[in-house]
N, C-alpha and C positions, 0 to 999 in steps of 0.2 A: 520546627522546621526553620532553617536558616535561608532567608530569601536571597543572599548574596551568592554569586557564583565564586566557586573556588578558582585558584590560579589556573589549573589546567583547562577548565571550561572557557575562562576569559581569553586564555591564549588561543584555543581552537576556534572560539568565536571570531575573534579578530582576523584569524587566517581564512576562515570560511566567507566572512563578509568582503574580504579583500578578493578572494577568489571568485565571488559572485560578480563583483564590479569589474574585475579585470579581465575574466575570461568567460563566465557563463552568460550574463546579459547580452554582451556583444556577439555571442555564438548563436542567440536564438534566431535571428534573421538569417544567419548563414546556414543553420541547420535546414531551416525551410527551403532556402534556395538549392541546397545540395540534394534534399530529399526530392525535389521535383524533377532532378535529372537522374536518379538511380533506375536501374533496370526493374527492380522491384520496389514498391513502396514500403515493404517490410525490411528491407536492408537497412543497416545503420549508417547514417551519414558520416563521412570522414571525420568532421569536427568533433563528433561525440568521441571517437577514439582518441583524439587529440586531449580533450577535456580528461578523460579518464587517466591518461598518461601523466598530464600535470597534476592532477588531484593525487595521484600516488605518490609523484614526486615530492609533493608538499606534506605528505602524511595525512591527507584527508581521506582516508579510505577504511572501509568497513567499520566505521565509528559506531555502528549500531550494536555490534556484537559485545556484550559484557564479558565474554570469555577471553581473558588476555592472550590465550593461546592461539586463538583465531581471529580475534578482532583488536578493538582498542583497549579494551578493559575498562570501559566507563560504566559507571552506574546509570540507571534509568534517569536520575535527577540531573547528572551531568549531560547526558545525551539530549535530553528534552530541549533545552534552548538551542542546541546545535541542530537537531532535526528540523526546527522551525525555518532555519535559513535557506536550506535547498528547497523547502516547500514553496519558496517565492518563485521558483521556476521549475514546476514539477515535470515538465517535459524533458529537461536535460539535467538538472543538477543531482537529483537522486541516482540517476544512472551513472552519472560522471564520477560520484563518489562511492559507487557500487553499495549504495543504500536503498535501492528501489525495490519495491514490492512487484511481483511475489518473491523474488530471489532472497529478500531478507527473511521472510518467514520460512522458506524452505531450508536456508542455511542454518537457522535456528533449530529447526527440526533434526536435520543431520547432525548438527553439532551435539544435541542432547541425546538424540536416540538411536542413531545409526552406528553400526559396528565399524571397525577400523577398515575393512574392505571398502565398504560404502563410502566412508569418508574419503579415502584415497582416490576412489574413482570419480566421485561426484562433488563432494565438499570442496576439495582443494582447487578444482578449476573454477568453481563458483567463487571462492574466496579471491581468486586471481583475476576474476572478471574475464575469463576465456570463453565461458558459456553462459547461457542464460537457462532458465528452468520455468516450469509451470506447476500450479497446484490444481488437480482436477477433482473437484468435489461437486459443484453444482450441476443439477440435472434439469433438463427441460420438462419432464413429465412429471415431476412431483415438487411439492413445496420443500424446497431444499434448506429454507430457514429452520426448519426441523430436521437435523441431520440424521435422525433415526429413519426418515422416509427414503433415504437413498437406496436405489435399486440395483446399481451396478454389482454385478455378480463376480466374486473372487473364488474360483473353486480350485482346489487342489487335485492335481493329477500326477501322481508320482513325485518326482523332484521339481515339479513346475507347477506354477499358478496359472490358471486361464481366466482372463479378464473378459468380460462381455458387459457392454453398457454404452450409454450415450451421455456425454457431458456438455455443457455450454457455458459461455462467458469464462473461458479458461484464459486467464490474462497471461500474455506473453507468448502464447502458443504459435502465433503466426510468424514471430521472429525466427529466421533460419538458425540463429544461434541458439535457440531453445533446443536443448539436447536431451532433457529428461523430464519426466512428468512424476509427480508424487500423486498417486491415484487412490482414492479413498472409495471403498466399496464393501460389500458384505461377504465374509467368510463364513459365518454362521447366521443365515437369515432367520432360522427358527429358533435361535437360542432364547432362553427364558428372560435373560437380562438384555434388554433392547439396547443398552449402552456397551454392550460386549459382543455385538454382532459384527462390528466394522473393523477393518483392518487397512493398513496403508502399505502400499507396495511401490517400488520404484520401476517405472516402465520407460525405458529409452525411446525417444520419439521414432527412432527407425525400426522399431520392433513390428514384424509382420503381423497385420491386423489392426494396426493403429492408423487412423486416417484423420488428418485435420480437413474436416469436410469445407468450412467456410469461415469468414471473419464476421462476427457479429457487430452491427453498428450500435454506436452509443449516441443517442439524440441525432441520428441520421448520418453520422460520420464515423469513419474508421479510425481508431486510436492507433496510429501508426508508431508514435514515440514510445508507447509502452508495449509494444509487441503485439497489439490487437487483443481481441477478446474472442477466442475460437470456439467453434463447435466441434467437438472431437469424437470419433466413434472407436470404440474398442471391440472388434469382432473376433472373439476367441484368441486374443492376443496372448502369448505364452512368453512367461519370464521365469528364470530359476527360483526356486523356494528361498534362496539366499538374498533375494530382493526385497523380501519382507522387512519393513522397518518396525524394530522392537518385537513385539509378540502378537500373535492372533488374538483378535479382540481388543487390542489396545488402541485402534485408530480413533475412537471417540476422545480418549484421554489425551492423545497426541495432539489432536486438533484444538481442544481446549487450551493446552499448552501453548500452541502456535498462535492462536487467535488473541490471547491476551496482551503480549507485546505488540502484536501487529495492529491492534485497535488504538493502543497508545501512541504508536509511531504514525498512524493515520492522522490522528488529532493533533500531534506536533506539526507535521506537515500542514494540515488545514489552517492552523494559525498563521504560517507562514503566507499561504495563499491569500488570507484575509488581509495581511499587513500589505501585500503587492496590490491588492484592490483598494486599499485606503490611499496608498501612495498615488496610484493612478487617478483616483477620485480627486485628490488635491491639485495635481498637476493639471487636470483637465478644467477644474474650477478656476484657477488663476489664469489660464490660458484662452478662455472663451468667454464671449459676451452674449446676453440675450435680454431682450426688452430694455436695452439702454444701459444696462450695467453689467459688470462681470458676474459669472456664475458663483464666484466666491462671495458675492455680497447678497445672494439670495438666501432668504431665511430657511427654506426648505433644504438646501444644500448644507447649511450648517447643522440642521439637525441630523441628517443623514451621516456627516462626518463625525459628530460628537457621539451618536449613538454606536456608531461602528467602533470608535476608541474605547468607550466604556466596555462594550461587549467583548472585545479582544482581550482587555486587560482582565476581565473576570475569567474568561476561558483559560487564559495563560495560568493564573493562580491555580484553578482547578486541575489543570493538566499537571502542573509542578507538584501539588499536593498528591496527585495519583501517583506519579513517578517515585516520589519520596515513600509513599506507602508500600509501593511494589518492592523497593529496596530493603525497607526495614521490617515489614510484616509478610512479605511475599504476594505473589498474585492473588492467592486465595483471599488473603486478608484485605486486598484492595479491590475486591470483587465490585462492591457497590459503586465505588469511585470509577472504575473502568467502564461500567455500564453507564454512569452518569455523564461521563466525557463523550462517550459513543453516541448518547442520545443528543446532548446539548451542542456540541462543537460543529458537526456537519450542517445541522439545522441553522445555526446562527451564521455560519460562514455563507451558506447559500444566500441568505438574506443580504449580507454585506456585498457580495458580489453582484447580486441582482441590482442593488442600488447603484453600484459602479457602472453596470451596463446601462442603466436607465440614464445616468449622467452623461454618458458618451454617445447617446442616441444610437443612430445606425451604426457608428464605429464600434459600438460595445458588442454587437453581434457579428462583427466582421472578423476576417483573419488578420487585420492590422493591428489589433490589440489581443493580449492573451486572455481577455475576460470570458469569452465564450468557452474556450477550453477549461479555464478555472471553474466556471460554473458546472460544466458537465462533470468534472471530476468530483467536485464538492457534492453535487446532487446524488451522483452515483453511490457516494459513501454513506447515503442515508439508507442503502439497501445492502451494500456489500458488508462482510463480516458480521452478518446479522441485522435484520431491519430494526429500525428503532422500535417497533411495537413488541418485538421479542425482547428487548432489553428493558423497556417499559414494565413488561408483563413480570418479568424476573426480578427486577428491583422493587416493584410494589409488593410483590410476595414477600420479599425479605423485609421490607419495612412493617407490613401487616403482621408478620409473625411475630414481632416484639410484643404485640398486644394480645396475643392468643395464650 
């Protein structure tokens, strides 16, 4: 594995870093102020649309899609150091570059598994940033970390599917621009193969029987920047059979294909969040005094900053190795490394951000710094896309299997 970035990666990195400095960081406070004046907190601040237009003008758009027909045609190894940079401002930069979850994963599903009609209707406007989307899998009444537990029923009735169930923490669903749900449910709940019971269907938000009930809070606040995390009821919602993605019984396999790249994208952005936290720690340390000397001269602060730097460098190398393996041997061949970064990265980044909060005192938990939002986002990722314990269980089994 070559550690040097190729020419295209270097070019895009330079453009992204300049875009962040010139446009994104100055827009953070503007977005807060504009949001406070919106009729609905779920509406998009005007400055976000301005950022999207500028990013698209500069060619910093849809960088996550390896398919050159729809995206930038970058490999995972090329995209990894790029995804880190927008992670430094997760409230604005991923959306500005049309690389925000859950749209990224949904676009990957549509690009890989949708038919031409589905791509025309839903993928194209998503690629253009004209609409948003949501992925409806997690349910409040079952342990959704085991996808085979899902109880939402998708029953065929002639030329239609009838969807009945309740989902929650459906990211992006509160945003009025969210026009389409990818819903995972069971078309064959009694099937012998528990991994062939599930299917995925496209359900437009305005379908009769679909109700966005409420916004779920994250650590006591509503995540307006990412379109919220909604509880959604599907009460005998009907869609055409043509809205099926792939084949009946293929939902579990599609979910696994979606989550592999999704997990590495999250880890890439998490490293960017850690870098922002380290920067804020250093700036705070040189600007404040306590007990007669600058914080930057306190030994414990040295330890926090040094440990954070060592940790980030280790994580980055593991993520880059994982990206390289995904490119060279495929997602299945990189399975162990994908699980390893999903376990290690959120856990370590939470600790780094926690130290940054501690260094900022009361300011660290306030709205005047991005640390509280960074912490909530990183901590949530220890649950999202499979909790740590599920990945530990699977990874350990693979390790033990070598000795049986």
